[in-house]
N, C-alpha and C positions, 0 to 999 in steps of 0.2 A: 504493500500499499504506500502510496506517495501522495502528498498534499502540498500544493504551492500556496504559501502564505506571503503575500506581497512579493518581494524579491528573493524569498527564502524557500527552498524546497526541503520538506522533511519526508524522508523516505527510510525504509529498513536499511540497515547497514549491510554491506557486502565484504567479502573477504578482502577485496583490493582496497577497502577503506582502512584496514588495519593500521598501516603505518601513520596515517594522519590522526587516527584515534589515539594511538600510543603516544604520539608527540603532544596531543592536547593534554593527556593525563600526566606525562612526565614533566610538562611545563608548570604544573600545579604545585607550587612550593608549600601551600597551606594543607594540602590534602594528606600528606604523610603516609602515602600508600606504598612508597618505594618503586613507583613506576619509572621506567627507564627506557631510552631509545637504543640502549645497548644491544647489538645484534644478537649477542648470546641469549638474551632474554626473549627474543621474539617468539620462539616456539611456545613459550608459556601463554603468550596472547593468542596464538593460532589455536592452541588447544582450548582455552576458554571461549573463544569465538565459536568453535565447533559445538561445544556444549550448549551455549545459548541458542545458536541457530537451529539445533536440533530439538529444543524444547518447545512444546506448544504453549507453554505458559510464560515464556520469557521473550521479549523482543528488544533488539538493540537498534536504535535509530540514529541517523545522523541529520544535521541541518546543513544544508548546502547552498552556497552563493557562488555564482560564477564557476560552477563545477569544482569548488573547493569546499572541503568539509570545514565548517566554521563552529559546529556544536554537535553535542551528542547527549543522549540520555537512554536509559534502559527502563522497561517496564516488566513487572512481574505480577502475575495473578496468583492469588492464593485464596482458598476457600477454607473456612473453618466452621465448626458447629456453632460458635458464638454468632449472635446476630441472625439467629434462625437459619444458619447454613449459608449465609451470604458470602460474597466475594469482595476482595480488597484488592485494589491496584496499588502496588508500591512503585514509586518513581525513584530510581537510583542513578548515580553517576552522572548527574547533571553537569555539563561543562560547556562553556562558550569560550572560543579562542580569545585570549586576552586583548588582541588589538581590535576585537568585533564587539566587545561588551558595550552595552548602552544603546544598541541599535535594534532592540526588540527581538533579538534571536531567542534568548531565553524565555521571554513571554510567549512567543509562538510555539516553542517546544512544549512548555507546560500546558498551554491552552490545548494543543494537539493531543497530549496524553489525557487530559481530563475528558475531551470529547470522545476519544476512543474508549475510555472507562465508561462513559455514559452510553455509548452505543452497545456496550457489552453487558449492560444492566448491573454494573459493579455498584455496590452500596457505599464504598468509601475509597477515597484515594488518600494516600499518605506517603510521606517521604521523611527522611532524617537529614539533618544538616550539621555538619561539624560545629561544635559550641563556639568556636572562635570566628566563624563567618558571619559576623553581625550584618554585613551588607546583604548577604544571601537570605538571612532571616527577614530582613525588611523586605526584600524582593518577594519571598513566598508569602508574607502576610499581605502584601499589596494585591497579590493574585487571589486572596481568599482563604489561604491556609491559616490555621490557628495553632499556636503551640499548645499541646495538650498532654504530652507524656515526657518522661525522662527516659532516655535510652541508656542501655548498659552494653558493654562489649568485653569480651574475654579473648585475648590473643592466644592462639594455640601454636605451639612450636612444632 
């Protein structure tokens, strides 16, 4: 599925987008995910892309302008017994290329994800954001998201 929003095309990511996506994540100094453009790590990204691409409940998207990847996000659907067996869409790994921020790309990506959730009958859309990303928090709140939970993580070796 692809949708043109103004001058931005949002479409499902393809294997040949991986180098641009890895560069986006590696340029994120705040994320702390350890992403790198080191060629030795590329196989890890290829493996992860294959898992995402094969999953009926996960979709990786890119935002494209002038045939360049300028943003990305991933959606995941999960269904639980709570909420009378309803489904939730999780939006993850939202990233806009640094030189393209403030141009509506992030807004377009999130609005696309929310519209996709509505079209699938999803009850709730949620996302998490690193606690230090205050600008991102204001951005998500402006789009209608409410801070409601405290998240916890446990890194496994």
